[in-house]
Structures are given as structure tokens and as C-alpha cells.
C-alpha positions as CSV (number, residue, x, y, z in Angstrom):
1,X,-89.6,-172.3,31.5
2,X,-92.3,-170.2,29.7
3,X,-95.7,-169.5,31.1
4,X,-98.7,-167.5,29.8
5,X,-100.4,-165.5,32.6
6,X,-103.9,-164.7,31.4
7,X,-106.3,-161.8,31.8
8,X,-109.8,-161.7,33.2
9,X,-112.9,-159.8,33.0
10,X,-115.5,-159.2,35.8
11,X,-119.1,-160.2,35.1
12,X,-120.8,-158.0,37.7
13,X,-119.0,-156.4,40.6
14,X,-120.8,-155.5,43.8
15,X,-119.2,-153.6,46.6
16,X,-121.2,-154.7,49.7
17,X,-119.5,-153.0,52.7
18,X,-116.3,-151.6,54.0
19,X,-114.4,-153.9,56.3
20,X,-112.6,-153.2,59.6
21,X,-109.3,-153.8,57.8
22,X,-110.1,-151.0,55.3
23,X,-110.7,-153.4,52.5
24,X,-114.2,-153.9,51.0
25,X,-116.3,-157.0,50.8
26,X,-117.0,-157.7,47.1
27,X,-119.1,-160.1,45.0
28,X,-118.0,-160.7,41.4
29,X,-117.5,-163.4,38.8
30,X,-114.0,-163.7,37.3
31,X,-114.0,-165.0,33.8
32,X,-110.7,-165.9,32.1
33,X,-109.6,-164.6,28.7
34,X,-107.2,-165.9,26.1
35,X,-105.3,-162.6,26.2
36,X,-102.0,-163.4,27.9
37,X,-98.6,-162.0,29.0
38,X,-95.5,-164.2,28.4
39,X,-93.4,-165.0,31.5
40,X,-90.1,-166.7,31.2
41,X,-88.3,-168.0,34.4
42,X,-84.9,-169.7,34.3
43,X,-82.3,-170.7,36.8
44,X,-79.4,-168.2,37.0
45,X,-76.3,-167.3,38.9
46,X,-77.8,-163.9,39.9
47,X,-81.3,-162.6,40.2
48,X,-82.4,-160.5,37.3
49,X,-85.8,-159.2,36.2
50,X,-86.6,-157.6,32.9
51,X,-89.7,-156.5,31.1
52,X,-90.8,-155.7,27.5
53,X,-93.9,-155.3,25.5
54,X,-96.7,-152.8,26.3
55,X,-95.6,-149.7,28.2
56,X,-97.1,-149.8,31.6
57,X,-95.8,-146.5,33.0
58,X,-96.8,-145.8,36.6
59,X,-98.7,-149.1,36.7
60,X,-95.5,-151.0,36.6
61,X,-96.1,-154.6,37.4
62,X,-92.4,-155.3,38.2
63,X,-92.8,-155.1,41.9
64,X,-95.4,-157.8,42.3
65,X,-93.5,-160.3,40.2
66,X,-90.3,-159.6,42.2
67,X,-92.4,-159.8,45.4
68,X,-93.7,-163.2,44.4
69,X,-90.1,-164.5,43.9
70,X,-89.0,-162.9,47.2
71,X,-91.9,-164.5,49.0
72,X,-91.0,-168.0,47.7
73,X,-87.3,-167.4,48.1
74,X,-87.7,-166.5,51.8
75,X,-89.7,-169.6,52.6
76,X,-87.8,-172.2,50.5
77,X,-84.3,-170.7,50.2
78,X,-84.5,-170.7,46.4
79,X,-81.4,-170.0,44.3
80,X,-81.4,-166.9,41.9
81,X,-83.5,-166.9,38.8
82,X,-83.7,-164.8,35.6
83,X,-87.3,-163.6,35.0
84,X,-88.4,-161.9,31.8
85,X,-92.0,-160.6,31.5
86,X,-93.4,-159.6,28.1
87,X,-96.5,-157.5,28.7
88,X,-99.5,-157.9,26.4
89,X,-102.2,-157.3,28.9
90,X,-102.7,-153.5,29.4
91,X,-102.2,-152.2,32.9
92,X,-104.7,-150.0,34.8
93,X,-107.4,-151.7,32.8
94,X,-109.2,-153.9,35.4
95,X,-107.9,-157.1,33.7
96,X,-105.8,-158.4,36.5
97,X,-102.6,-158.6,34.5
98,X,-100.3,-157.9,37.5
99,X,-102.0,-160.3,39.7
100,X,-101.9,-163.0,37.0
101,X,-98.1,-162.4,36.5
102,X,-97.6,-162.9,40.3
103,X,-99.7,-166.0,40.5
104,X,-97.9,-167.5,37.5
105,X,-94.5,-166.7,39.1
106,X,-95.6,-168.7,42.1
107,X,-96.7,-171.6,39.9
108,X,-93.5,-171.4,37.8
109,X,-91.2,-171.4,40.8
110,X,-93.1,-174.3,42.3
111,X,-92.6,-176.4,39.1
112,X,-89.0,-175.2,38.3
113,X,-87.7,-176.1,41.7
114,X,-90.0,-179.2,42.2
115,X,-91.4,-177.8,45.5
116,X,-94.5,-179.9,45.0
117,X,-96.7,-177.3,46.8
118,X,-100.4,-178.2,46.4
119,X,-103.1,-175.8,45.3
120,X,-104.1,-174.7,48.8
121,X,-100.5,-173.8,49.8
122,X,-100.2,-171.7,46.6
123,X,-103.5,-170.1,47.4
124,X,-102.2,-169.0,50.7
125,X,-99.1,-167.4,49.2
126,X,-101.1,-165.7,46.4
127,X,-103.5,-164.1,48.9
128,X,-100.4,-162.3,50.4
129,X,-99.7,-160.7,47.0
130,X,-103.1,-159.5,45.9
131,X,-106.8,-159.9,46.5
132,X,-107.5,-161.5,43.1
133,X,-104.2,-163.5,42.7
134,X,-105.9,-166.7,43.9
135,X,-108.2,-166.8,40.9
136,X,-105.3,-167.0,38.5
137,X,-104.1,-170.3,40.0
138,X,-107.0,-172.0,38.2
139,X,-108.3,-171.4,34.7
140,X,-112.1,-171.4,34.9
141,X,-114.9,-169.0,35.8
142,X,-115.3,-168.5,39.6
143,X,-117.6,-166.6,42.0
144,X,-115.4,-164.4,44.2
145,X,-116.3,-162.8,47.5
146,X,-114.6,-161.4,50.5
147,X,-111.8,-159.2,49.2
148,X,-112.0,-161.2,46.0
149,X,-109.8,-163.9,47.5
150,X,-112.6,-166.3,48.5
151,X,-113.4,-168.2,45.3
152,X,-115.8,-171.0,44.3
153,X,-116.6,-172.6,41.0
154,X,-119.6,-171.3,39.2
155,X,-121.4,-172.6,36.1
156,X,-121.7,-170.1,33.4
157,X,-122.4,-170.7,29.7
158,X,-121.6,-167.9,27.1
159,X,-119.9,-170.2,24.6
160,X,-122.3,-169.0,21.8
161,X,-121.0,-165.4,22.1
162,X,-117.9,-163.5,21.1
163,X,-116.2,-161.0,23.3
164,X,-114.7,-157.6,22.3
165,X,-112.5,-155.8,24.8
166,X,-111.7,-152.1,24.4
167,X,-109.2,-150.1,26.5
168,X,-108.8,-146.4,25.9
169,X,-105.5,-144.6,26.3
170,X,-106.4,-143.5,29.8
171,X,-105.9,-145.9,32.8
172,X,-107.7,-145.9,36.1
173,X,-106.0,-146.4,39.5
174,X,-107.8,-148.5,42.1
175,X,-107.7,-145.6,44.6
176,X,-109.6,-143.4,42.1
177,X,-112.1,-146.1,41.6
178,X,-112.9,-146.6,45.3
179,X,-113.2,-142.8,45.8
180,X,-116.5,-143.0,43.8
181,X,-117.9,-146.0,45.6
182,X,-121.0,-146.1,47.8
183,X,-121.2,-149.7,49.2
184,X,-124.6,-151.3,49.2
185,X,-126.3,-154.7,49.2
186,X,-127.5,-155.4,45.6
187,X,-131.1,-155.7,44.7
188,X,-130.5,-158.8,42.7
189,X,-128.3,-161.8,43.5
190,X,-125.4,-162.0,41.1
191,X,-125.3,-165.8,41.4
192,X,-128.9,-166.0,40.4
193,X,-128.8,-163.2,37.7
194,X,-126.0,-164.9,35.8
195,X,-128.2,-168.0,35.3
196,X,-130.7,-165.9,33.3
197,X,-130.5,-165.5,29.5
198,X,-127.8,-163.1,28.6
199,X,-130.4,-160.8,27.0
200,X,-131.6,-160.0,30.6
201,X,-128.2,-159.3,32.1
202,X,-128.3,-155.6,31.1
203,X,-131.0,-154.8,33.6
204,X,-129.8,-157.1,36.4
205,X,-126.0,-157.2,36.4
206,X,-123.9,-154.1,37.0
207,X,-120.3,-153.1,37.9
208,X,-120.7,-150.9,41.0
209,X,-117.5,-148.9,40.0
210,X,-119.0,-147.7,36.8
211,X,-121.0,-144.7,38.2
212,X,-118.0,-143.0,39.8
213,X,-115.6,-143.8,37.0
214,X,-118.0,-142.7,34.3
215,X,-118.3,-139.3,36.0
216,X,-114.6,-138.8,36.1
217,X,-113.8,-140.5,32.8
218,X,-116.7,-140.0,30.4
219,X,-114.6,-141.5,27.6
220,X,-115.1,-144.9,29.2
221,X,-118.9,-144.4,29.4
222,X,-118.9,-143.6,25.7
223,X,-117.2,-146.8,24.9
224,X,-119.8,-148.8,26.7
225,X,-122.6,-146.9,25.0
226,X,-121.0,-147.4,21.6
227,X,-120.7,-151.2,22.1
228,X,-124.5,-151.3,22.7
229,X,-125.1,-149.2,19.6
230,X,-123.0,-151.7,17.7
231,X,-125.2,-154.6,18.8
232,X,-123.6,-155.9,22.0
233,X,-126.0,-158.1,24.0
234,X,-124.2,-157.2,27.2
235,X,-121.5,-154.6,27.9
236,X,-119.7,-153.7,31.1
237,X,-116.5,-152.1,32.5
238,X,-114.2,-154.7,33.8
239,X,-113.0,-154.4,37.4
240,X,-112.1,-150.8,38.3
241,X,-111.6,-150.0,34.7
242,X,-110.6,-148.6,32.3
243,X,-111.3,-151.5,29.9
244,X,-114.9,-152.2,28.7
245,X,-116.0,-155.4,27.1
246,X,-119.1,-156.3,25.0
247,X,-120.6,-159.7,24.3
248,X,-121.9,-160.2,20.7
249,X,-123.7,-162.9,18.8
250,X,-121.7,-161.7,15.8
251,X,-119.0,-159.1,15.9
252,X,-119.8,-156.4,13.4
253,X,-117.4,-155.9,10.5
254,X,-115.0,-153.0,11.0
255,X,-115.8,-152.7,14.7
256,X,-112.2,-152.2,15.5
257,X,-112.2,-149.0,13.3
258,X,-114.9,-147.5,15.6
259,X,-112.4,-147.3,18.4
260,X,-109.3,-145.6,17.0
261,X,-106.3,-145.2,19.3
262,X,-107.7,-147.9,21.7
263,X,-106.3,-151.3,22.6
264,X,-108.6,-153.8,20.9
265,X,-109.0,-157.5,21.6
266,X,-111.6,-160.0,20.4
267,X,-112.1,-163.7,21.1
268,X,-114.7,-166.5,21.1
269,X,-116.0,-167.2,24.6
270,X,-114.9,-170.6,25.8
271,X,-116.9,-171.3,28.9
């Protein structure tokens, strides 16, 4: 069985308050991309996990995939499987690649062993693996709150735009990102702001992680500034970084050459 765990970007990311459980209450919009990993799961005599593709170094996603299998195995006494993950989504980029791999492992095991678990049951398991895992069980934009695990459908229309995603060679850990956070209630409602023409998003929608990350990683700030210089209608860091995306009416020719040594991805928006 072959599956294609997809990446996401965040459109806006507000950190409202710190919770009693030491997590934070967030508000954000998760938007799915066509950028995917490749996940193969087959029945086997012994359990085996392997990985290829993009080097992910200290941000090794192996554990969360294995944990997803172990979670299902412990509840349903599953036989061994052979899992191979080919990484195409950069790690430490705020794109949710590891969470997506875990969510698709749950979905794949559910189908492979005909467990017939419904969406709500899979949601429950996914929340045990990561705050944003639940999003990857569906494939549409959602408004996320709580730890990022409480999701609801949201209408958003950016189909007339193209997206460019840039990730520099540096990566950002979640712990570093939260070190620079000052929680606050936003001036503007993200749900309402996203309904406005995209030309107005620049002054209304922000990623609360940017300020701290830009101070410690000025290279990321420069990428955002360069995207605006190249004509982006809206640009933002995704998640806790380090990737930055820009939305364009028309992607400039040779834009990729403006970002040497960076991971580069472009696609037509589809919602």
C-alpha cells in the first residue's frame, strides 16, 4: 500500500495564552499543499522501518511513524509490517511533515487491516501523536484552535493565486520558536480577516512566531522581504518556521534563482 502524506502551511498563527498543561492555545488556518512524502506499508513477518529521501538529521521523523504503528498495534494486536518512508517534505520547516506521516500511517493501517475505524476514532488516536496530526486526516483547509487539534471547516478561496515555498538550509526547533513567544489576544479575528481580499491580508494576518524567529534567524526574515520585493501579494512564515511562502498572481520568471541553496517549491493553489 502506497500513500502520500501531504504538507501544510499556516495562514495566520496566533498564540493566545499558555495552558495549565504547559501547551498553548492557538488559532490558525491549516492549508494543504500538493508537496508530499511517499509512505509504503506492507504486511511482513517482522516489523521493519526504513527511510530515504531528504536528509532530516536531528529532526528525524522515524519515531512518530513507529509510534503510530505501536499505538495501533497495542490496541488491535496488529501483525508486523514493513514501512518505508521517502521524505520529500523538509523537516524543521513548519510544514507538518512528521505529523502528516503519522496520520497517514494510522489511515494506512486502518485500511490495510480492514479495521473500519471511523474518522472520529482516528482523530482520537492522532491527537495522542501530535497537536496537528488530526488535520492530516482530511484534505481541506481548516480553522484550528486549542493546541491545534480542535479543527473545523473554513471557507477560503485563493484559487486564483500561485504559491511559492522557500526553506533555507537552517531549520527551527519548536522549543526555540516558543522561547520567543509572548502570548496575546489578537487585534483582528483571523476568521474574519481571511474573508477579506488577499491584498489586505498583509496588514491583518500575522504569524506570532515570526518576531522571535526573525531576531534569532535573520535569514528567514530576508526571505519574506525578498518575496514581497518580487511581487508577492501575501507572504508569511509557516508554523514555527523555517519555511516561508508567498502568494503570487503570477510567479516571476527565474524566481527560483533568487534563492540559491534553498529548498524551492511552487504550485497553483487549489482551494
